[in-house]
C-alpha positions in Angstrom: -13.2 13.0 -4.9 -14.2 9.8 -3.3 -14.5 6.4 -5.0 -17.8 4.7 -5.2 -19.1 1.2 -5.7 -21.4 2.5 -8.4 -19.9 3.3 -11.9 -22.6 5.7 -13.0 -22.9 9.4 -11.9 -24.6 9.7 -8.5 -28.2 10.9 -8.4 -29.6 13.6 -6.0 -33.4 13.6 -5.5 -35.0 16.5 -3.7 -38.3 15.8 -2.0 -40.6 17.4 0.5 -44.3 16.6 1.0 -45.6 14.8 -2.1 -45.4 11.1 -1.5 -47.5 10.1 -4.6 -45.4 12.2 -6.9 -42.2 10.9 -5.4 -43.4 7.3 -5.7 -44.1 7.8 -9.4 -40.7 9.4 -10.0 -38.9 6.6 -8.2 -40.9 4.0 -10.2 -39.8 5.5 -13.5 -36.2 6.0 -12.2 -36.0 2.3 -11.2 -37.1 1.3 -14.7 -34.2 3.3 -16.3 -31.3 1.4 -17.8 -28.4 1.7 -15.4 -30.4 2.4 -12.2 -28.7 -0.4 -10.3 -25.3 1.0 -11.1 -26.2 4.5 -9.7 -25.9 5.7 -6.1 -29.1 7.5 -5.3 -29.5 10.0 -2.4 -32.9 11.4 -1.5 -32.9 14.7 0.3 -36.1 15.2 2.3 -36.7 18.7 3.6 -38.3 19.3 7.0 -41.9 20.6 7.5 -42.5 24.3 7.4 -45.0 24.2 10.2 -46.9 21.6 12.4 -49.8 21.5 9.9 -47.5 20.3 7.2 -45.7 17.7 9.3 -48.0 14.7 8.4 -47.4 15.0 4.6 -43.7 15.3 5.2 -43.8 12.2 7.5 -45.4 10.2 4.8 -42.5 11.0 2.5 -40.0 10.1 5.2 -41.7 6.7 5.8 -41.8 6.1 2.1 -38.1 6.7 1.5 -37.1 4.7 4.5 -39.1 1.7 3.2 -37.6 1.7 -0.3 -36.0 -1.8 -1.0 -33.3 -0.6 -3.4 -29.8 -1.2 -1.9 -28.4 1.7 -4.0 -30.8 4.3 -2.5 -30.1 6.2 0.7 -31.7 9.2 2.3 -30.8 12.4 4.1 -33.7 13.7 6.2 -33.7 17.2 7.5 -35.4 18.0 10.8 -35.9 21.7 9.9 -37.2 23.2 6.7 -34.6 24.9 4.6 -36.7 25.4 1.4 -35.8 24.0 -2.1 -33.5 26.9 -2.8 -31.2 26.2 0.1 -31.6 22.4 -0.2 -30.5 22.4 -3.8 -27.5 24.7 -3.1 -26.3 22.5 -0.2 -27.2 19.1 -1.6 -25.7 19.6 -5.1 -22.7 21.2 -3.5 -22.1 18.2 -1.2 -22.6 15.7 -4.0 -20.2 17.3 -6.5 -17.6 17.8 -3.8 -17.7 14.1 -3.0 -18.2 12.7 -6.5 -17.2 15.4 -9.0 -20.5 15.2 -10.9 -24.2 14.7 -10.1 -27.6 14.1 -11.8 -30.3 16.3 -10.1 -33.9 15.3 -10.0 -37.0 16.6 -8.2 -39.9 14.6 -6.9 -42.4 15.6 -9.6 -40.6 14.2 -12.6 -41.2 11.0 -14.7 -38.3 9.7 -16.7 -37.8 7.8 -20.0 -36.0 4.5 -19.6 -33.1 6.0 -21.5 -32.7 9.0 -19.2 -29.8 7.7 -17.1 -28.0 6.5 -20.2 -28.4 10.0 -21.8 -27.1 11.8 -18.6 -24.2 9.5 -18.0 -23.0 9.4 -21.7 -23.3 13.2 -21.9 -21.4 13.7 -18.6 -18.6 11.6 -20.0 -18.7 13.1 -23.4 -18.4 16.8 -22.3 -16.5 16.2 -19.0 -13.4 18.1 -20.1 -15.1 20.7 -22.2 -15.3 23.9 -20.2 -17.9 25.5 -22.5 -20.6 23.1 -21.2 -21.8 23.5 -17.7 -25.0 21.5 -17.6 -26.8 18.6 -19.2 -30.5 19.1 -19.4 -33.2 16.5 -19.7 -36.2 18.7 -20.5 -37.0 20.4 -23.7 -40.0 22.5 -24.6 -42.0 20.7 -27.3 -41.1 22.1 -30.7 -42.1 20.2 -33.8 -39.2 21.5 -35.9 -36.7 20.0 -33.4 -38.3 17.0 -31.7 -37.2 14.4 -34.3 -33.8 15.7 -35.4 -32.0 12.9 -33.4 -29.3 15.4 -32.2 -28.8 17.3 -29.0 -28.8 21.1 -29.0 -26.1 23.4 -27.6 -27.9 26.4 -26.1 -26.8 29.3 -23.9 -29.2 28.7 -21.0 -30.2 25.9 -18.7 -33.3 24.3 -17.2 -34.2 23.1 -13.7 -36.3 20.1 -14.5 -33.8 17.2 -14.5 -30.2 18.1 -15.2 -26.6 17.2 -14.4 -23.4 19.0 -13.9 -19.8 18.8 -12.7 -17.8 20.2 -9.8 -15.8 22.4 -12.3 -19.1 24.2 -13.2 -20.9 24.2 -9.9 -18.0 26.0 -8.2 -19.1 29.1 -10.0 -22.6 29.0 -8.6 -23.6 31.7 -6.1 -27.0 31.4 -4.4 -27.4 35.2 -4.5 -25.3 35.9 -7.6 -26.6 38.9 -9.5 -25.6 41.7 -11.9 -25.1 45.3 -10.9 -28.3 47.4 -10.5 -27.2 49.4 -13.6 -26.9 46.2 -15.7 -30.2 44.8 -14.4 -32.0 47.9 -15.4 -30.5 48.1 -18.9 -32.3 47.1 -22.0 -29.2 45.5 -23.4 -28.9 43.2 -20.4 -32.6 42.2 -20.5 -32.4 41.5 -24.3 -29.3 39.3 -23.8 -30.5 37.5 -20.6 -34.0 36.9 -22.0 -32.4 35.8 -25.4 -34.4 38.3 -27.3 -37.8 37.4 -25.8 -37.3 33.6 -25.5 -38.4 33.7 -21.8 -38.8 36.5 -19.2 -35.6 35.5 -17.2 -34.9 39.0 -16.2 -38.2 39.3 -14.4 -37.5 36.0 -12.7 -34.1 37.3 -11.6 -35.5 40.6 -10.4 -38.2 38.8 -8.4 -35.6 36.6 -6.7 -33.4 39.6 -5.8 -36.5 41.4 -4.4 -37.5 38.3 -2.4 -40.7 37.7 -4.3 -39.6 34.2 -5.1 -37.1 31.8 -3.6 -35.3 30.6 -6.7 -32.0 28.8 -6.9 -32.4 28.2 -10.7 -32.3 31.7 -11.9 -29.0 32.3 -10.2 -27.6 29.1 -11.7 -28.6 30.4 -15.1 -27.1 33.8 -14.3 -23.8 32.0 -13.5 -23.8 30.4 -16.9 -24.7 33.7 -18.6 -22.0 35.6 -16.7 -19.3 33.1 -17.8 -20.6 32.5 -21.4 -21.3 28.9 -20.6 -23.7 26.5 -22.4 -26.0 23.5 -21.8 -26.8 20.4 -23.8 -30.5 19.9 -24.4 -32.2 16.9 -26.0 -34.3 17.6 -29.1 -37.3 16.1 -27.3 -37.6 15.8 -23.5 -36.3 12.6 -21.9 -38.3 13.4 -18.7 -41.5 15.3 -17.9 -42.8 17.4 -15.0 -46.2 16.5 -13.5 -46.1 18.8 -10.5 -46.9 22.2 -12.1 -50.2 22.4 -10.1 -48.5 21.7 -6.8 -45.3 22.7 -5.0 -43.6 25.8 -3.8 -43.8 27.7 -7.2 -47.0 26.2 -8.6 -50.7 27.0 -8.3 -53.9 24.9 -8.5 -55.0 27.5 -11.2 -52.0 26.7 -13.4 -53.6 26.2 -16.9 -50.7 24.2 -18.4 -52.3 20.8 -18.5 -55.4 22.2 -20.1 -53.5 24.0 -22.8 -50.5 21.8 -23.7 -50.4 18.3 -25.1 -47.4 16.5 -23.9 -45.2 14.7 -26.5 -43.9 11.2 -26.0 -40.6 11.0 -24.2 -37.5 10.4 -26.2 -36.7 6.7 -26.5 -33.3 6.8 -28.1 -30.1 8.7 -26.9 -29.5 11.4 -29.5 -26.2 12.2 -31.2 -24.2 14.7 -29.2 -23.8 18.2 -30.6 -20.8 20.5 -31.1 -20.2 22.2 -27.7 -18.6 25.2 -29.4 -21.5 26.0 -31.8 -24.6 27.5 -30.2 -27.7 26.5 -32.2 -29.2 29.9 -32.8 -31.6 28.5 -35.4 -33.0 26.2 -32.6 -33.6 29.3 -30.4 -35.6 30.9 -33.2 -37.6 27.7 -33.6 -38.2 27.6 -29.8 -39.8 31.0 -30.0 -42.6 29.5 -32.1 -43.2 26.6 -29.6 -46.8 26.7 -28.3 -45.7 25.1 -25.0 -43.0 27.8 -24.5 -45.6 30.5 -25.2 -47.8 29.0 -22.5 -44.9 28.9 -20.1 -44.1 32.6 -20.9 -47.7 33.6 -20.2 -47.8 31.7 -16.9 -44.5 33.2 -15.8 -45.5 36.8 -16.8 -48.9 36.4 -15.0 -47.2 35.0 -11.9 -44.7 37.8 -11.8 -47.5 40.4 -12.1 -49.5 38.7 -9.3 -46.4 38.8 -7.0 -45.8 42.5 -7.8 -49.4 43.4 -7.1 -49.4 41.5 -3.8 -46.2 43.4 -2.7 -47.8 46.8 -3.4 -51.0 46.2 -1.4 
């Protein structure tokens, strides 16, 4: 593990062709406590085709013009896709630094976000039960003002952090056996009794209907019985659900869900060895999560129908 001039965990940002979204994210990140003490690397993917090159070039010029001395960039000439970019980029960062905070270009952060991530990375560093620190939480009135993090048996891709000790278990194509994938018991456990249709997402990835890194990261946690730390209310938000590789202009999220204010105080850290099953029950009543489930189920059906035509 290399030494760095910056005391905080390094930050990996993954960008592609959304200059405006990236600019908003960088603005919020630069306003975070501890930003100047964090080494930031922006990974910019290459264009998929000539028609997409101008938008990617705008992002390249933007990151090259950033005035922050702690920010550097890695620009790819060829397109690898987010799935491969995350796998390679996170892998290289944890190999070098031992830990990393992972952000994508469509996020906006609370000023306390970096404090939360860095304190949690320190707090749980030597606890093998915890594999990720998550920044996003589905809005749930019963949970949002508890002031304490939640220990939960899954993870989330919108703003997270991890260590080399956990990421070494990640396999980009990790999957269960066909018999397990088809079993009701696996689906019930993997979906956490209907919390979210994760099994369908995993099946879509295996069949090539989606190019997902996240579902295989969650499967790695599931396979090893690992857990994540979630805030009771999100410390960052996603504003890219109508754009990007897995989004649609018809996505109804912003018309159906009212976003809560971002968490402004670092919560008390929860017991890593006690899964908060009551919180999982509460999350099943979350209107936001119900909307996410509907969108995921509709998207899965759409992909299945397209493949059968």
